[in-house]
C-alpha positions in Angstrom: 32.7 12.6 10.4 29.9 11.6 12.8 28.6 15.1 12.7 28.7 15.2 9.0 26.5 12.1 8.8 23.8 13.9 10.7 21.3 16.2 9.0 18.5 18.5 10.0 14.9 17.4 9.4 12.2 19.9 9.9 8.6 18.7 9.4 6.5 21.9 9.3 3.4 22.6 7.3 3.8 25.4 4.7 6.0 28.1 3.3 4.4 31.5 3.4 5.4 34.1 0.8 6.0 37.5 2.4 4.4 39.2 -0.5 1.4 37.0 -1.3 0.9 34.4 1.5 1.0 31.9 -1.3 1.9 28.2 -0.6 5.0 26.8 -2.3 6.3 23.3 -2.6 9.6 21.9 -3.6 10.4 18.3 -4.7 7.1 17.0 -3.3 7.2 13.2 -3.1 4.4 11.2 -4.8 2.0 9.0 -3.0 4.1 6.0 -3.9 6.5 6.6 -1.1 3.9 5.7 1.6 5.3 3.1 4.0 5.0 -0.6 3.5 4.7 -3.1 6.3 7.6 -5.7 6.7 6.3 -9.3 7.0 8.8 -11.7 8.6 9.0 -15.0 6.8 7.6 -18.1 8.5 5.4 -21.2 8.1 1.7 -21.4 8.1 -1.0 -23.8 6.9 -2.2 -23.1 3.4 -5.3 -25.2 3.0 -4.1 -28.3 4.8 -0.4 -28.0 3.9 2.4 -26.5 5.9 3.9 -23.8 3.7 7.0 -21.7 4.2 7.1 -18.0 3.1 10.2 -15.8 2.7 10.2 -12.3 4.2 8.5 -9.5 2.2 6.9 -6.1 2.5 3.3 -5.4 1.7 1.2 -2.2 1.2 -0.4 -1.2 4.5 -3.5 -0.1 2.5 -5.2 -1.1 -0.7 -3.8 0.9 -3.5 -5.7 4.2 -3.5 -7.1 5.9 -6.6 -4.8 8.9 -5.8 -1.7 6.6 -5.9 -2.9 4.9 -9.1 -3.4 8.3 -10.8 0.0 9.6 -9.6 1.9 6.6 -11.1 -0.2 6.4 -14.2 0.4 10.0 -15.1 4.1 9.4 -14.9 3.8 6.1 -16.8 2.0 7.5 -19.8 5.1 9.5 -20.7 7.5 6.7 -20.0 6.5 4.0 -22.4 3.3 2.7 -20.8 1.0 3.6 -23.6 -2.3 2.0 -22.5 -2.6 2.3 -18.8 -6.2 3.3 -17.9 -7.4 5.9 -15.5 -9.3 3.5 -13.2 -12.1 4.6 -10.9 -12.2 6.2 -7.5 -13.7 3.2 -5.7 -17.5 2.7 -6.2 -19.8 5.5 -5.2 -17.0 6.4 -2.8 -17.3 7.7 0.7 -14.5 10.2 1.4 -11.2 10.5 -0.4 -8.4 7.8 -0.6 -10.7 5.1 -1.8 -9.1 2.0 -3.3 -8.8 2.2 -7.1 -11.3 0.0 -9.0 -12.2 -0.8 -12.6 -8.7 -2.0 -13.3 -8.0 -5.6 -14.4 -5.1 -8.0 -13.6 -3.1 -6.9 -16.7 -3.6 -3.2 -16.0 -2.3 -3.9 -12.5 0.8 -5.9 -13.6 1.9 -3.1 -15.9 1.2 -0.5 -13.3 3.4 -2.4 -10.8 6.2 -2.2 -13.2 5.6 1.6 -13.7 5.5 2.1 -9.9 8.9 0.3 -9.7 10.5 2.3 -12.4 9.1 5.6 -11.1 10.6 4.8 -7.7 14.0 3.7 -9.2 13.5 0.0 -8.5 13.9 -3.0 -10.8 10.7 -4.0 -12.6 9.4 -7.5 -11.9 7.3 -8.5 -14.9 8.5 -9.3 -18.5 6.7 -10.3 -21.6 8.3 -13.7 -21.8 10.5 -16.2 -20.1 13.6 -14.7 -21.7 13.0 -11.7 -19.4 14.5 -9.3 -21.9 11.6 -6.8 -22.4 9.8 -5.2 -19.5 6.0 -5.6 -19.7 4.6 -2.1 -20.4 1.8 -2.5 -22.8 -0.8 -4.8 -24.3 -2.3 -8.1 -22.9 0.4 -10.8 -22.5 -0.4 -14.1 -20.8 2.8 -14.1 -18.7 3.6 -17.1 -16.5 6.0 -17.6 -13.6 9.1 -17.8 -15.9 8.5 -14.2 -17.0 8.8 -12.9 -13.5 12.1 -11.8 -11.9 11.2 -13.0 -8.5 14.5 -11.7 -7.0 13.9 -8.1 -8.3 13.3 -5.4 -5.7 10.4 -3.8 -7.5 6.7 -3.9 -6.7 4.5 -6.9 -7.7 1.2 -8.6 -6.8 1.4 -10.9 -3.8 1.2 -14.6 -4.5 -1.9 -16.2 -3.0 0.1 -17.7 -0.2 1.8 -14.4 0.6 -1.6 -12.7 0.7 -3.1 -15.3 3.0 0.0 -15.3 5.3 -0.1 -11.5 5.7 -3.9 -11.5 6.1 -3.6 -14.1 8.9 -1.1 -11.9 10.7 2.1 -13.7 9.6 4.2 -14.9 12.5 2.2 -12.6 14.8 -1.0 -14.5 14.0 -3.5 -15.0 16.9 -2.8 -18.4 18.5 -3.6 -21.2 18.6 -5.8 -20.5 15.5 -5.7 -17.5 13.2 -8.6 -15.2 13.2 -11.6 -15.9 10.9 -11.2 -12.5 9.3 -8.1 -10.4 8.9 -7.5 -9.2 12.4 -10.6 -10.4 14.2 -13.2 -13.1 14.6 -15.8 -10.4 14.4 -16.1 -8.9 10.9 -17.7 -5.6 11.7 -14.7 -3.9 13.2 -12.2 -4.9 10.5 -14.2 -4.8 7.3 -16.5 -2.9 5.0 -18.9 -5.5 3.7 -22.6 -5.7 2.6 -24.1 -5.1 6.1 -22.2 -1.9 7.0 -20.8 -0.4 3.7 -23.9 1.2 2.2 -22.8 -0.9 -0.8 -19.9 1.4 -1.7 -16.2 1.7 -1.0 -14.8 3.6 1.9 -11.5 5.5 2.7 -8.8 2.9 3.3 -7.5 2.4 6.8 -10.8 3.4 8.6 -11.4 0.0 10.1 -9.1 -1.8 12.6 -5.8 -3.3 11.2 -4.7 -6.9 11.7 -1.8 -8.0 13.9 0.8 -6.7 11.4 -0.9 -3.3 11.1 -2.3 -4.0 7.7 -5.8 -2.6 6.9 -8.7 -3.8 4.8 -7.5 -7.3 3.9 -11.1 -8.3 4.7 -13.7 -6.3 2.8 -13.7 -2.9 0.9 -12.5 -4.4 -2.4 -11.5 -7.9 -3.6 -7.7 -8.0 -4.0 -6.0 -9.6 -7.1 -3.2 -12.0 -6.4 -0.5 -13.2 -8.8 -1.5 -16.8 -9.2 -3.4 -18.6 -11.9 -6.2 -20.5 -10.1 -5.3 -24.1 -9.1 -7.8 -26.4 -7.4 -5.0 -27.7 -5.1 -3.7 -25.2 -2.6 -0.9 -24.5 -2.4 0.1 -25.1 -6.0 3.7 -24.9 -7.0 5.5 -26.4 -3.9 5.5 -25.8 -0.2 8.1 -23.0 -0.1 7.0 -19.7 -1.7 4.4 -21.3 -4.0 3.4 -19.3 -7.0 0.4 -21.2 -8.4 0.2 -23.1 -11.7 3.3 -22.4 -13.8 1.4 -22.2 -17.2 -1.6 -20.3 -18.5 -5.0 -21.2 -17.0 -8.4 -19.5 -17.2 -8.6 -17.6 -14.0 -6.5 -15.6 -11.5 -7.0 -15.6 -7.8 -8.9 -12.8 -5.8 -9.0 -12.8 -2.1 -10.6 -11.0 0.9 -14.2 -10.1 -0.1 -15.5 -6.6 -0.8 -18.1 -4.0 0.2 -20.9 -5.9 -1.6 -20.2 -9.4 -0.3 -21.7 -11.1 2.9 -19.5 -12.0 5.8 -19.5 -15.7 4.8 -17.6 -14.8 1.6 -15.1 -12.6 3.4 -13.4 -15.4 5.2 -9.6 -15.1 5.1 -9.3 -18.7 3.7 -11.9 -18.2 0.9 -10.4 -18.7 -2.5 -12.5 -17.4 -5.4 -11.1 -16.5 -8.8 -12.0 -14.4 -11.8 -11.1 -13.8 -15.5 -8.0 -11.6 -15.4 -9.4 -9.4 -18.2 -12.4 -8.4 -16.2 -12.8 -4.8 -15.0 -15.4 -3.8 -12.4 -16.0 -1.9 -9.2 -15.5 -4.8 -6.9 -11.8 -5.5 -7.6 -8.7 -3.7 -6.3 -5.2 -4.7 -5.1 -2.2 -4.0 -3.0 1.5 -4.5 -3.8 4.3 -6.4 -2.2 8.1 -6.2 -2.4 10.0 -9.4 -1.8 12.9 -11.4 -3.2 11.3 -14.8 -3.0 14.8 -16.2 -2.5 14.9 -16.0 1.3 16.9 -12.8 1.4 16.0 -9.6 3.2 13.9 -7.2 1.1 16.0 -4.4 -0.4 14.7 -1.1 0.8 13.0 -0.4 4.2 12.4 -3.9 5.6 15.2 -3.4 8.2 15.8 0.4 8.1 14.6 3.3 6.0 16.9 4.2 3.1 15.6 7.7 2.5 13.5 10.5 4.0 9.8 9.8 3.4 6.6 11.6 4.5 3.4 9.7 4.2 -0.1 11.0 3.5 -2.0 11.5 6.8 -4.7 9.1 7.5 -7.6 9.1 7.7 -8.1 12.1 5.4 -10.5 13.9 5.6 -10.6 13.3 9.4 -12.5 14.2 12.6 -11.1 14.8 15.1 -7.7 12.9 14.9 -5.3 12.0 12.1 -1.9 10.3 12.0 1.2 11.5 10.1 4.0 9.0 9.4 7.5 9.7 8.3 10.9 7.9 8.0 14.4 9.1 8.5 17.5 7.1 7.5 19.9 9.0 9.9 19.8 10.3 13.4 18.2 13.7 12.9 16.6 16.7 14.5 12.9 16.4 13.8 10.2 19.1 14.1 6.6 18.6 13.3 4.4 21.7 13.1 0.8 22.3 12.0 -0.3 25.4 10.2 -3.8 26.6 9.0 -4.6 27.8 5.6 -3.5 31.4 6.5 -0.1 30.2 7.6 -0.7 30.5 11.3 1.1 27.9 13.4 -1.5 26.0 15.4 0.4 23.1 16.9 3.9 21.7 17.4 3.8 17.9 17.5 7.5 17.0 17.7 10.7 19.0 18.4 13.5 16.6 19.3 16.3 14.5 17.9 15.3 11.1 16.6 17.2 8.0 15.7 16.9 6.5 12.2 13.6 4.7 11.8 9.9 5.0 11.1 7.7 7.2 13.2 4.1 8.3 13.5 2.5 11.2 15.3 -1.1 11.9 15.9 -2.8 15.3 15.8 -6.1 15.7 17.7 -7.8 18.7 16.1 -10.9 18.7 18.3 -10.3 22.3 19.3 -9.8 23.5 15.7 -12.4 24.6 13.1 -13.1 22.6 9.9 -10.8 23.5 7.1 -7.7 22.8 5.1 -4.3 22.3 6.9 -0.8 21.5 5.5 2.3 19.7 6.6 5.8 19.9 5.1 8.9 17.7 5.3 12.3 19.5 4.9 15.9 18.4 4.9 19.0 19.6 3.1 17.0 22.0 0.9 14.3 19.5 0.0 10.7 20.1 0.9 7.7 17.7 0.9 4.3 19.3 1.4 1.0 17.6 1.9 -2.5 18.8 2.5 -5.1 17.4 4.9 -8.8 18.3 5.6 -10.6 18.5 8.9 -14.4 18.0 8.5 -16.7 18.4 11.5 
């Protein structure tokens, strides 16, 4: 029985047809299966108030245009009639820029679509009756229209966002950093003095203590909460902001066009939720908000996953992440565009868990390379680009 519970995982790069050298791909996973970061619950100071947060997971990166497009394409044939295309950042540098030109309502509907696409329970509904999933139109939903115990994706509350940005229970002591991950902004953020006034590939600055990137700078990030002058608003355990309709929703973190003084991790601006522009983006969380462990991968991966390498394009190094739910034989190989094996990164048995492996391509020429995840007849193929 123990043997039957094991499976073979082979992470290689491509399948070469004997007749045509063509690349083929089976059951390729979408970008939505990129790994999230678990954030252990704890207590922190929100404003001047001690506030307790339950455990949750949060996107390691701001939602990329590529992920937005992948989910939106699916959603438009599954009842989401008015999701917009969004924009690839603002005058973007590189690929995998955060999506922009999407407003708060676009994002809430998209979160539900991402949940349904991934087989999770949607979080947002059109009313407090919670009978109809929010998929279209502009509906002024409040806290009673949210299934806080659902396992799907949602926007972080303002308190969750700040707790994660400060490093959660791993926060630098005795005082959390001024910016997310540092007291010096340049190393952790794209802002007005180093961005060239445009967005950049996510994950190219240093992460914070939890391994989360760009919570300072690049784009402002929408939060769930209606704006309340008092912070926290809605209690001292998992606050969710004002419970009824207000004028503004919270945004946090600063962006590529703001000065460092505006990028402070405690700064609390707000904006009309109907506004679309090139400064605003977001990231998702998963969390029960009832003090339970998050369903999914907060403790252990539940399925095989292969993430998009980052950074991408890259020079000279890039990182490949994958998850395995069972003890498995893992092989990681690199191939060039002609199907020639150029590197073997991993070839060993691995326990269940999340892993990352780095490829240093300093000896390789610029070009396109591929990697593939294979187990039990399933293949996942991804492409990466080396630019020198």
